[in-house]
Z-matrix of the N, CA and C atoms (Angstrom, degrees):
N
C 1 1.516
C 2 1.517 1 105.71
N 3 1.283 2 112.28 1 130.59
C 4 1.529 3 122.23 2 -175.21
C 5 1.506 4 107.75 3 -74.93
N 6 1.328 5 117.27 4 152.24
C 7 1.428 6 119.23 5 178.28
C 8 1.522 7 107.88 6 -125.79
N 9 1.275 8 120.92 7 161.90
C 10 1.475 9 125.08 8 173.48
C 11 1.512 10 105.81 9 -79.58
N 12 1.375 11 108.13 10 148.07
C 13 1.497 12 116.51 11 176.77
C 14 1.427 13 109.22 12 -115.46
N 15 1.408 14 114.81 13 149.06
C 16 1.554 15 119.21 14 174.80
C 17 1.472 16 115.58 15 -85.03
N 18 1.216 17 118.92 16 126.86
C 19 1.487 18 126.41 17 177.11
C 20 1.627 19 112.34 18 -122.53
N 21 1.284 20 109.83 19 131.85
C 22 1.603 21 110.44 20 176.10
C 23 1.461 22 108.66 21 -101.28
N 24 1.310 23 110.85 22 126.34
C 25 1.568 24 116.64 23 -179.35
C 26 1.406 25 107.77 24 -124.87
N 27 1.362 26 117.71 25 126.08
C 28 1.434 27 126.38 26 -178.29
C 29 1.580 28 104.23 27 -93.76
N 30 1.271 29 116.11 28 121.69
C 31 1.567 30 116.73 29 -174.38
C 32 1.486 31 106.06 30 -81.17
N 33 1.372 32 115.19 31 -179.34
C 34 1.610 33 119.33 32 -177.93
C 35 1.474 34 110.29 33 -73.07
N 36 1.226 35 122.11 34 -11.55
C 37 1.467 36 121.33 35 170.96
C 38 1.499 37 119.87 36 -90.06
N 39 1.407 38 115.52 37 -1.91
C 40 1.385 39 125.31 38 176.58
C 41 1.489 40 114.71 39 98.65
N 42 1.284 41 119.99 40 -7.91
C 43 1.472 42 125.08 41 -178.14
C 44 1.515 43 113.26 42 -79.37
N 45 1.384 44 117.79 43 127.07
C 46 1.394 45 124.22 44 -172.65
C 47 1.643 46 104.65 45 -92.47
N 48 1.418 47 109.03 46 130.42
C 49 1.487 48 114.16 47 175.02
C 50 1.540 49 107.24 48 -118.00
N 51 1.304 50 118.70 49 136.86
C 52 1.363 51 131.38 50 170.99
C 53 1.457 52 108.98 51 -95.01
N 54 1.304 53 118.39 52 106.54
C 55 1.478 54 120.94 53 -177.17
C 56 1.547 55 113.25 54 -120.39
N 57 1.348 56 114.61 55 157.93
C 58 1.343 57 123.01 56 -176.50
C 59 1.619 58 108.90 57 -99.90
N 60 1.350 59 120.07 58 118.30
C 61 1.486 60 121.48 59 -172.50
C 62 1.548 61 108.73 60 -112.22
N 63 1.366 62 113.66 61 123.84
C 64 1.461 63 118.52 62 -177.87
C 65 1.557 64 106.77 63 -72.24
N 66 1.428 65 114.00 64 136.20
C 67 1.394 66 119.04 65 174.41
C 68 1.534 67 118.99 66 -91.53
N 69 1.325 68 111.39 67 -3.69
C 70 1.509 69 121.14 68 -170.14
C 71 1.577 70 110.96 69 -111.20
N 72 1.285 71 115.57 70 15.41
C 73 1.467 72 116.41 71 178.16
C 74 1.508 73 120.81 72 -120.03
N 75 1.467 74 113.29 73 5.22
C 76 1.414 75 119.37 74 179.84
C 77 1.462 76 117.38 75 61.83
N 78 1.556 77 113.23 76 30.25
C 79 1.401 78 118.60 77 -176.23
C 80 1.412 79 108.08 78 -87.31
N 81 1.358 80 117.69 79 166.42
C 82 1.547 81 123.75 80 178.69
C 83 1.528 82 103.66 81 -123.62
N 84 1.325 83 110.76 82 171.20
C 85 1.533 84 115.14 83 -174.49
C 86 1.509 85 111.88 84 -61.27
N 87 1.345 86 116.25 85 -42.01
C 88 1.481 87 123.48 86 -179.31
C 89 1.619 88 107.24 87 -54.19
N 90 1.350 89 115.72 88 -47.22
C 91 1.479 90 118.14 89 -177.52
C 92 1.534 91 107.45 90 -68.10
N 93 1.301 92 121.78 91 -29.99
C 94 1.486 93 127.39 92 -175.40
C 95 1.494 94 100.62 93 -69.96
N 96 1.345 95 123.21 94 -50.63
C 97 1.382 96 121.40 95 -176.78
C 98 1.583 97 110.32 96 -63.86
N 99 1.243 98 121.46 97 -35.81
C 100 1.406 99 119.37 98 172.39
C 101 1.455 100 116.74 99 -65.19
N 102 1.303 101 115.12 100 -41.22
C 103 1.523 102 123.12 101 -178.51
C 104 1.610 103 106.79 102 -61.05
N 105 1.265 104 119.23 103 -39.65
C 106 1.415 105 124.94 104 178.19
C 107 1.561 106 117.13 105 -86.65
N 108 1.386 107 112.27 106 -2.59
C 109 1.505 108 120.35 107 179.64
C 110 1.577 109 111.28 108 50.71
N 111 1.401 110 110.69 109 51.90
C 112 1.435 111 117.14 110 174.81
C 113 1.461 112 115.81 111 -90.64
N 114 1.287 113 114.42 112 -0.43
C 115 1.474 114 117.90 113 177.77
C 116 1.583 115 105.47 114 -141.07
N 117 1.349 116 120.66 115 138.17
C 118 1.510 117 120.25 116 174.79
C 119 1.466 118 108.87 117 -44.24
N 120 1.420 119 107.01 118 143.77
C 121 1.526 120 117.27 119 170.28
C 122 1.521 121 110.28 120 -49.13
N 123 1.405 122 114.64 121 136.15
C 124 1.386 123 121.54 122 171.04
C 125 1.545 124 114.73 123 82.47
N 126 1.373 125 112.30 124 2.06
C 127 1.442 126 114.21 125 -178.56
C 128 1.557 127 116.20 126 -109.70
N 129 1.444 128 111.46 127 1.60
C 130 1.450 129 117.78 128 176.05
C 131 1.523 130 110.11 129 -142.54
N 132 1.281 131 114.67 130 135.87
C 133 1.425 132 120.19 131 179.97
C 134 1.475 133 114.84 132 72.12
N 135 1.329 134 116.80 133 36.08
C 136 1.425 135 118.60 134 -177.52
C 137 1.372 136 114.14 135 -70.40
N 138 1.309 137 127.19 136 -18.01
C 139 1.456 138 131.78 137 174.84
C 140 1.526 139 114.28 138 -85.14
N 141 1.440 140 112.60 139 -5.73
C 142 1.382 141 118.65 140 -177.87
C 143 1.607 142 117.85 141 77.34
N 144 1.228 143 109.54 142 19.67
C 145 1.477 144 118.93 143 176.74
C 146 1.428 145 110.05 144 87.10
N 147 1.170 146 126.05 145 31.18
C 148 1.578 147 123.30 146 178.46
C 149 1.419 148 115.63 147 -102.17
N 150 1.415 149 116.09 148 16.63
C 151 1.445 150 121.55 149 -178.87
C 152 1.588 151 111.87 150 52.85
N 153 1.338 152 111.35 151 48.36
C 154 1.500 153 115.16 152 -177.30
C 155 1.536 154 107.63 153 -128.43
N 156 1.281 155 125.29 154 -0.75
C 157 1.389 156 121.41 155 -179.92
C 158 1.475 157 120.14 156 -131.13
N 159 1.288 158 117.10 157 -13.10
C 160 1.502 159 124.31 158 -173.53
C 161 1.551 160 120.08 159 54.44
N 162 1.325 161 112.95 160 16.20
C 163 1.510 162 110.58 161 179.62
C 164 1.449 163 112.48 162 -76.38
N 165 1.367 164 118.45 163 -3.62
C 166 1.403 165 123.66 164 179.70
C 167 1.557 166 110.75 165 -106.32
N 168 1.275 167 116.51 166 18.08
C 169 1.505 168 121.61 167 -173.09
C 170 1.570 169 103.58 168 -65.80
N 171 1.294 170 112.14 169 142.04
C 172 1.507 171 118.35 170 179.67
C 173 1.495 172 106.06 171 -142.84
N 174 1.344 173 119.50 172 163.13
C 175 1.370 174 130.90 173 178.49
C 176 1.507 175 110.45 174 -110.39
N 177 1.338 176 113.33 175 115.38
C 178 1.552 177 117.80 176 -178.68
C 179 1.530 178 106.77 177 -77.87
N 180 1.431 179 118.48 178 120.77
C 181 1.324 180 123.31 179 -172.46
C 182 1.583 181 118.36 180 -99.49
N 183 1.352 182 111.86 181 -3.03
C 184 1.561 183 115.56 182 176.51
C 185 1.438 184 105.05 183 -136.88
N 186 1.400 185 109.29 184 -170.06
C 187 1.473 186 114.33 185 -173.56
C 188 1.486 187 113.75 186 -99.45
N 189 1.245 188 120.91 187 30.86
C 190 1.413 189 125.67 188 175.35
C 191 1.527 190 111.30 189 -56.61
N 192 1.343 191 116.20 190 131.22
C 193 1.504 192 119.23 191 -175.30
C 194 1.541 193 108.74 192 -70.94
N 195 1.204 194 124.09 193 120.51
C 196 1.455 195 124.81 194 -179.05
C 197 1.507 196 105.44 195 -117.22
N 198 1.493 197 118.77 196 161.80
C 199 1.352 198 120.86 197 179.98
C 200 1.463 199 106.20 198 -70.16
N 201 1.371 200 119.29 199 156.50
C 202 1.299 201 128.35 200 168.43
C 203 1.469 202 116.01 201 -44.13
N 204 1.364 203 123.13 202 147.23
C 205 1.449 204 121.59 203 165.58
C 206 1.465 205 113.21 204 -68.70
N 207 1.367 206 113.25 205 139.72
C 208 1.412 207 117.71 206 172.89
C 209 1.511 208 111.82 207 -83.30
N 210 1.422 209 118.95 208 169.02
C 211 1.448 210 121.93 209 -176.08
C 212 1.597 211 108.13 210 -62.26
N 213 1.406 212 114.85 211 -38.69
C 214 1.437 213 123.96 212 -178.94
C 215 1.575 214 107.26 213 -60.62
N 216 1.302 215 119.99 214 -46.46
C 217 1.381 216 122.26 215 -178.60
C 218 1.476 217 116.37 216 -63.76
N 219 1.406 218 111.29 217 -47.77
C 220 1.405 219 119.81 218 172.46
C 221 1.549 220 112.69 219 -52.15
N 222 1.306 221 114.95 220 -46.67
C 223 1.517 222 118.23 221 179.76
C 224 1.478 223 114.56 222 -59.06
N 225 1.407 224 108.66 223 -47.22
C 226 1.560 225 112.66 224 -179.66
C 227 1.549 226 108.81 225 -64.56
N 228 1.269 227 126.61 226 -45.40
C 229 1.317 228 131.02 227 178.59
C 230 1.553 229 114.35 228 -52.25
N 231 1.397 230 110.36 229 -39.23
C 232 1.466 231 118.47 230 -178.40
C 233 1.491 232 112.30 231 -67.93
N 234 1.400 233 117.51 232 -12.67
C 235 1.449 234 120.96 233 -178.87
C 236 1.450 235 111.13 234 -116.78
N 237 1.344 236 120.42 235 -0.14
C 238 1.524 237 123.21 236 -176.46
C 239 1.546 238 111.48 237 -85.48
N 240 1.253 239 113.78 238 165.10
C 241 1.472 240 121.71 239 176.29
C 242 1.558 241 108.18 240 -93.03
N 243 1.285 242 118.83 241 162.19
C 244 1.444 243 126.39 242 173.90
C 245 1.552 244 114.66 243 56.75
N 246 1.391 245 114.12 244 31.58
C 247 1.466 246 116.76 245 -172.76
C 248 1.492 247 106.00 246 -84.53
N 249 1.330 248 116.66 247 143.06
C 250 1.514 249 125.19 248 177.08
C 251 1.517 250 108.50 249 -126.34
N 252 1.293 251 114.03 250 174.32
C 253 1.455 252 115.64 251 -179.51
C 254 1.660 253 112.57 252 -62.48
N 255 1.282 254 109.50 253 -28.14
C 256 1.551 255 117.44 254 -174.78
C 257 1.582 256 109.08 255 -91.27
N 258 1.229 257 119.86 256 4.55
C 259 1.451 258 120.60 257 -175.85
C 260 1.499 259 117.41 258 -69.83
N 261 1.225 260 122.64 259 137.20
C 262 1.392 261 130.79 260 173.18
C 263 1.539 262 112.34 261 -138.34
N 264 1.318 263 114.88 262 162.80
C 265 1.460 264 121.38 263 172.79
C 266 1.462 265 107.61 264 -94.54
N 267 1.385 266 116.70 265 120.61
C 268 1.464 267 120.22 266 -179.01
C 269 1.526 268 112.84 267 -59.86
N 270 1.373 269 119.89 268 -31.52
C 271 1.441 270 121.86 269 178.38
C 272 1.523 271 113.27 270 -64.07
N 273 1.459 272 115.88 271 -21.56
C 274 1.428 273 114.68 272 -179.35
C 275 1.597 274 117.20 273 -100.28
N 276 1.290 275 112.06 274 15.07
C 277 1.503 276 121.68 275 -177.42
C 278 1.574 277 102.59 276 -115.09
N 279 1.236 278 119.86 277 104.82
C 280 1.462 279 126.43 278 179.48
C 281 1.489 280 109.89 279 -88.65
N 282 1.321 281 115.39 280 135.07
C 283 1.431 282 116.04 281 -175.19
C 284 1.548 283 115.08 282 -80.48
N 285 1.254 284 109.64 283 128.86
C 286 1.616 285 119.74 284 -175.00
C 287 1.571 286 104.47 285 -139.66
N 288 1.355 287 111.19 286 174.00
C 289 1.475 288 113.45 287 175.67
C 290 1.423 289 114.78 288 -62.14
N 291 1.549 290 114.26 289 -28.93
C 292 1.410 291 114.59 290 178.86
C 293 1.437 292 117.17 291 -58.54
N 294 1.463 293 122.04 292 -24.28
C 295 1.349 294 123.89 293 -179.46
C 296 1.638 295 113.40 294 -81.40
N 297 1.283 296 115.61 295 10.63
C 298 1.466 297 115.31 296 178.28
C 299 1.556 298 109.55 297 -57.97
N 300 1.348 299 114.07 298 127.37
C 301 1.552 300 118.35 299 177.31
C 302 1.535 301 109.29 300 91.07
N 303 1.237 302 121.36 301 -4.74
C 304 1.546 303 119.17 302 -178.98
C 305 1.553 304 109.27 303 -53.90
N 306 1.272 305 110.45 304 147.75
C 307 1.465 306 114.56 305 176.45
C 308 1.553 307 108.14 306 -140.26
N 309 1.374 308 115.76 307 117.81
C 310 1.405 309 124.18 308 -178.61
C 311 1.511 310 114.68 309 -122.69
N 312 1.336 311 112.90 310 160.95
C 313 1.473 312 117.43 311 175.21
C 314 1.590 313 108.03 312 -125.86
N 315 1.287 314 119.38 313 126.09
C 316 1.508 315 118.10 314 -179.06
C 317 1.628 316 105.26 315 -67.97
N 318 1.293 317 108.33 316 134.74
C 319 1.567 318 116.70 317 176.33
C 320 1.539 319 107.49 318 -64.63
N 321 1.391 320 116.82 319 160.03
C 322 1.379 321 121.09 320 179.61
C 323 1.593 322 105.61 321 -62.22
N 324 1.343 323 118.61 322 158.48
C 325 1.464 324 123.22 323 171.98
C 326 1.529 325 106.39 324 -67.61
N 327 1.270 326 116.79 325 133.66
C 328 1.545 327 119.53 326 175.58
C 329 1.496 328 110.12 327 -71.20
């Protein structure tokens, strides 16, 4: 039986939220941020999670093991603003038990 995992998300105002993320719904980080309304409506996931807009860019703050970046994610990050070495697209990180303890910060709105 799957369990929820706890993920810490720092929003664009600098406030940190500890949220419960379901591992049995095939959700990604972008959808989690939207579900908890941690970014204003229309400012995150504007492409619907297709790795085409970078509005869900986030910074990974700890050493949680994440899946490798896809070519599409690499390409989008190469064109995005405010990119750092720890940047990822939230829409490309699917929630699993391996993400337990993940800490991220939402990148500034471009």
